[in-house]
C-alpha positions as CSV (number, residue, x, y, z in Angstrom):
1,X,55.4,-144.8,-1.6
2,X,54.3,-141.3,-2.2
3,X,53.0,-138.4,-0.6
4,X,51.6,-135.4,-1.8
5,X,51.1,-131.7,0.7
6,X,47.6,-131.0,-0.6
7,X,47.0,-127.3,0.2
8,X,50.4,-125.7,1.5
9,X,51.4,-122.0,1.3
10,X,54.3,-120.7,-0.1
11,X,55.6,-120.4,3.8
12,X,54.6,-124.0,4.6
13,X,56.0,-125.5,1.1
14,X,59.4,-123.8,1.7
15,X,59.8,-125.3,4.9
16,X,58.7,-128.6,3.7
17,X,61.2,-128.3,1.0
18,X,64.4,-127.2,3.4
19,X,63.5,-129.8,6.2
20,X,63.7,-132.7,3.4
21,X,66.2,-134.6,3.9
22,X,67.9,-137.0,1.0
23,X,66.4,-140.8,0.9
24,X,62.8,-139.6,2.5
25,X,59.6,-140.8,0.0
26,X,58.8,-139.0,-2.6
27,X,56.8,-135.8,-1.6
28,X,55.1,-133.8,-4.1
29,X,54.2,-130.1,-3.2
30,X,51.0,-128.9,-4.2
31,X,51.5,-124.9,-3.2
32,X,47.9,-123.7,-3.4
33,X,46.4,-122.7,-0.7
34,X,42.9,-122.3,-2.1
35,X,42.5,-126.2,-2.9
36,X,38.8,-127.4,-2.3
37,X,38.0,-130.9,-1.7
38,X,37.1,-131.3,-5.2
39,X,40.8,-131.4,-6.4
40,X,41.8,-134.0,-3.9
41,X,41.1,-137.1,-6.1
42,X,43.3,-135.9,-9.3
43,X,46.2,-134.7,-6.5
44,X,46.5,-138.0,-4.5
45,X,45.7,-139.8,-7.9
46,X,48.1,-143.2,-6.4
47,X,49.8,-141.5,-3.7
48,X,49.2,-143.3,-0.2
49,X,49.7,-140.0,2.0
50,X,48.2,-136.8,2.2
51,X,49.4,-134.1,3.8
52,X,46.1,-132.1,4.8
53,X,46.7,-128.1,6.3
54,X,42.9,-127.1,6.3
55,X,41.3,-129.1,3.5
56,X,37.9,-130.3,3.8
57,X,38.3,-134.7,3.2
58,X,34.6,-135.7,3.3
59,X,33.8,-139.8,2.4
60,X,32.9,-139.4,-0.4
61,X,35.7,-137.7,-1.5
62,X,38.2,-140.1,0.3
63,X,36.5,-143.0,-1.4
64,X,37.3,-141.4,-4.8
65,X,41.4,-141.3,-4.0
66,X,42.1,-144.6,-5.3
67,X,44.7,-145.7,-3.1
68,X,44.8,-143.5,-0.2
69,X,46.0,-145.2,2.9
70,X,47.1,-142.1,5.8
71,X,46.3,-138.7,6.1
72,X,48.9,-136.1,8.0
73,X,46.8,-133.6,9.2
74,X,49.1,-130.7,10.5
75,X,47.4,-130.1,13.6
76,X,45.1,-131.4,16.7
77,X,42.1,-130.6,14.9
78,X,41.6,-132.6,12.5
79,X,37.6,-133.1,12.9
80,X,36.7,-129.7,11.8
81,X,37.7,-130.8,8.0
82,X,37.1,-134.4,8.3
83,X,35.7,-137.8,10.0
84,X,38.9,-139.5,11.3
85,X,37.0,-142.1,12.8
86,X,34.4,-143.0,9.5
87,X,38.1,-142.8,7.5
88,X,39.2,-145.6,8.8
89,X,36.3,-147.5,9.3
90,X,34.8,-147.0,6.3
91,X,38.0,-146.9,4.0
92,X,41.1,-148.3,5.9
93,X,42.6,-144.6,5.8
94,X,44.4,-144.0,9.2
95,X,44.5,-140.2,10.2
96,X,47.6,-138.9,12.0
97,X,47.8,-135.9,14.3
98,X,50.3,-133.9,15.3
99,X,50.3,-132.3,18.7
100,X,52.5,-129.7,21.0
101,X,54.1,-128.1,17.8
102,X,52.5,-124.6,18.5
103,X,52.2,-124.8,22.3
104,X,54.0,-121.5,23.0
105,X,53.1,-120.1,19.4
106,X,49.6,-120.2,20.4
107,X,49.6,-119.3,24.2
108,X,51.5,-116.4,23.1
109,X,48.2,-115.5,20.8
110,X,45.7,-115.7,23.3
111,X,47.6,-113.8,25.8
112,X,47.8,-111.2,23.4
113,X,44.0,-111.5,22.1
114,X,43.7,-110.8,25.9
115,X,45.5,-107.8,26.5
116,X,43.8,-106.2,23.6
117,X,40.6,-107.1,24.2
118,X,41.5,-105.4,27.5
119,X,42.8,-102.2,26.3
120,X,40.2,-102.1,23.5
121,X,43.4,-101.7,21.4
122,X,41.5,-102.8,17.7
123,X,38.7,-100.3,18.4
124,X,41.1,-97.5,19.1
125,X,43.4,-98.7,16.1
126,X,40.3,-98.4,13.4
127,X,39.0,-95.2,14.8
128,X,42.2,-93.4,14.3
129,X,42.9,-95.0,11.1
130,X,39.4,-93.1,10.1
131,X,40.7,-90.5,11.1
132,X,38.9,-90.0,14.9
133,X,40.6,-89.5,18.3
134,X,38.9,-92.2,20.2
135,X,40.2,-93.3,23.8
136,X,38.7,-96.4,25.8
137,X,39.1,-97.2,29.2
138,X,41.0,-100.3,29.6
139,X,40.6,-103.1,32.3
140,X,44.0,-103.8,34.5
141,X,44.7,-107.3,34.3
142,X,47.0,-107.3,37.3
143,X,45.5,-109.0,40.3
144,X,42.7,-110.3,38.3
145,X,41.7,-114.0,37.4
146,X,42.0,-115.8,34.5
147,X,40.4,-119.1,34.2
148,X,41.9,-121.9,31.2
149,X,38.8,-123.8,29.9
150,X,41.2,-126.9,28.8
151,X,44.8,-127.6,30.6
152,X,46.6,-129.4,27.8
153,X,50.6,-127.7,26.3
154,X,48.7,-124.6,25.3
155,X,46.8,-124.2,28.5
156,X,50.0,-124.8,30.0
157,X,51.7,-121.9,28.4
158,X,48.9,-119.7,28.9
159,X,49.4,-120.4,32.7
160,X,53.0,-119.3,32.8
161,X,52.5,-116.2,30.9
162,X,49.5,-115.3,33.3
163,X,51.4,-116.1,36.1
164,X,54.2,-113.7,35.4
165,X,52.1,-110.8,34.7
166,X,50.3,-111.3,38.6
167,X,47.4,-113.2,37.4
168,X,45.7,-115.3,39.7
169,X,45.6,-118.8,37.3
170,X,42.3,-121.3,37.5
171,X,41.5,-123.7,35.1
172,X,39.0,-126.8,34.4
173,X,39.7,-129.6,32.7
174,X,37.9,-133.1,31.7
175,X,40.2,-135.4,33.3
176,X,41.9,-134.2,36.8
177,X,44.8,-132.5,36.6
178,X,47.7,-130.8,38.7
179,X,49.8,-128.2,37.8
180,X,52.2,-125.4,39.8
181,X,50.4,-122.3,40.7
182,X,46.9,-123.4,39.3
183,X,43.7,-124.0,41.1
184,X,41.6,-126.7,39.2
185,X,38.1,-125.8,40.1
186,X,34.5,-126.8,38.9
187,X,33.5,-125.3,35.9
188,X,30.7,-123.3,37.3
189,X,33.2,-121.9,39.8
190,X,35.8,-121.1,36.7
191,X,32.5,-119.6,34.7
192,X,31.6,-117.2,37.8
193,X,35.3,-116.1,39.1
194,X,37.2,-115.8,36.0
195,X,37.9,-112.4,34.8
196,X,39.3,-113.5,31.4
197,X,38.2,-116.7,30.4
198,X,40.6,-118.8,27.6
199,X,39.2,-122.0,25.4
200,X,42.2,-124.0,25.0
201,X,39.7,-127.4,24.6
202,X,39.9,-129.8,21.6
203,X,36.9,-130.1,19.2
204,X,35.0,-133.4,19.3
205,X,31.4,-134.7,19.6
206,X,31.7,-134.2,23.0
207,X,33.3,-130.6,23.0
208,X,31.3,-128.7,19.9
209,X,28.9,-126.3,21.4
210,X,30.4,-126.6,24.8
211,X,30.1,-122.6,25.8
212,X,26.8,-122.9,25.0
213,X,24.5,-119.7,25.7
214,X,23.5,-121.0,28.9
215,X,27.5,-121.4,30.1
216,X,28.2,-117.5,28.2
217,X,25.0,-115.9,30.9
218,X,27.1,-117.9,33.8
219,X,30.0,-115.8,33.0
220,X,31.1,-112.8,35.5
221,X,29.5,-109.7,34.2
222,X,32.3,-107.4,32.6
223,X,34.7,-110.5,32.0
224,X,36.4,-111.3,28.7
225,X,36.1,-114.1,26.5
226,X,39.6,-115.3,24.6
227,X,39.5,-118.2,21.7
228,X,42.0,-119.5,19.9
229,X,40.8,-123.5,20.1
230,X,38.1,-123.7,17.5
231,X,35.8,-121.6,16.3
232,X,33.1,-124.7,16.7
233,X,33.1,-124.9,21.2
234,X,30.8,-122.0,21.1
235,X,27.6,-120.3,20.5
236,X,28.4,-117.4,18.1
237,X,25.4,-115.9,18.5
238,X,25.0,-116.3,22.3
239,X,28.3,-114.8,22.5
240,X,27.8,-111.7,19.9
241,X,24.2,-110.9,21.7
242,X,26.2,-110.8,25.7
243,X,28.6,-108.4,23.6
244,X,26.2,-106.4,21.8
245,X,24.2,-106.3,25.3
246,X,27.7,-104.9,27.2
247,X,27.3,-108.3,29.6
248,X,31.0,-109.2,28.6
249,X,33.4,-106.4,28.3
250,X,35.0,-107.7,25.2
251,X,36.5,-111.0,23.5
252,X,39.6,-111.6,21.5
253,X,38.6,-114.4,19.0
254,X,41.4,-116.4,16.4
255,X,39.1,-119.5,15.5
256,X,35.3,-119.2,13.8
257,X,33.0,-121.6,12.9
258,X,32.8,-120.8,9.2
259,X,36.3,-119.2,8.1
260,X,37.6,-117.2,6.5
261,X,34.9,-115.2,8.3
262,X,32.2,-114.2,6.2
263,X,31.0,-110.9,5.4
264,X,28.4,-109.0,7.9
265,X,29.0,-111.7,10.7
266,X,28.2,-109.7,13.5
267,X,31.3,-109.9,14.8
268,X,32.8,-107.6,12.6
269,X,30.7,-104.8,13.5
270,X,31.2,-105.5,17.3
271,X,33.9,-102.9,19.0
272,X,34.4,-104.7,21.5
273,X,35.9,-108.0,19.4
274,X,38.9,-108.2,18.8
275,X,39.8,-110.8,15.2
276,X,42.7,-112.2,14.3
277,X,42.2,-115.1,11.1
278,X,43.4,-118.5,12.6
279,X,47.2,-117.2,13.1
280,X,47.7,-118.3,16.6
281,X,50.2,-121.2,15.6
282,X,52.0,-119.5,12.5
283,X,55.2,-118.2,13.4
284,X,58.8,-119.5,12.1
285,X,59.6,-121.6,14.7
286,X,56.2,-123.7,15.1
287,X,56.0,-123.8,11.5
288,X,59.4,-125.7,11.6
289,X,58.1,-128.2,14.4
290,X,55.0,-128.6,12.4
291,X,56.5,-129.8,8.9
292,X,59.3,-131.6,11.0
293,X,56.9,-133.3,12.7
294,X,54.8,-134.3,9.5
295,X,58.1,-135.4,8.0
296,X,58.8,-137.6,10.3
297,X,55.0,-139.2,10.5
298,X,56.2,-139.8,6.4
299,X,59.6,-141.2,6.9
300,X,57.4,-143.9,9.8
301,X,54.6,-145.1,7.8
302,X,57.7,-145.5,4.6
303,X,59.2,-147.7,7.4
304,X,56.1,-149.7,7.8
305,X,55.8,-148.0,11.4
């Protein structure tokens, strides 16, 4: 059995080399994060396993990857890049996900974006670099209510961090949950009562567009929105309009419908938006967890598991 890491950054390539063990299935590392789908049939020629970080794998391309049986997707958001159910049903290709590797890293980024948006740091930073002394009025977060939409591992970590600074934590989850110090409420209550709303849902067919224009309109006036999950969970045009009109105080966004963020995107022109480049999960600790889990998948597949 041979595996190919098709789109490794230099950082992840180094981690893969470091964590590989003697006797592991052969792994070819293609250290080019700019891999495009059309490259995959050539890169995967004769390989049974593809490790994919962020390259799309449409069915038309997968059909041309002779011998491909498994995809190890580096994360949980495979549906942003491929159709796992169709790959298995039509081609017999199983897609394996990696969960939990970066829960703390992503929650820390969401926490940081919340603070940056509350204090207007990106706006002041940009103005000062341009030679202007701009001071904005910030929002005090202690004593405020944060609403978490989706409550898995990342949501639990975000709850821990927010409770630690004296915020009230409420949450809504698609399936019933309980957690110490967290009040679970219905979605309408969360949208109306939260001073900060933070998205922590997986992207599925059911959650795509979840935070619609109608739900954005339900947000508490002056609220902040944080998204470190997936850009397609929300209506970007409706969010931009709410920010432009001042109905929302700000947003901290790490993910977008189109990535990299295209030039001229409305978010880039809004001073109340703090932007980061889908980097929430990029820490050395999370990278080690991620690649270690991917290599474990390869070992299990090679062993027939």
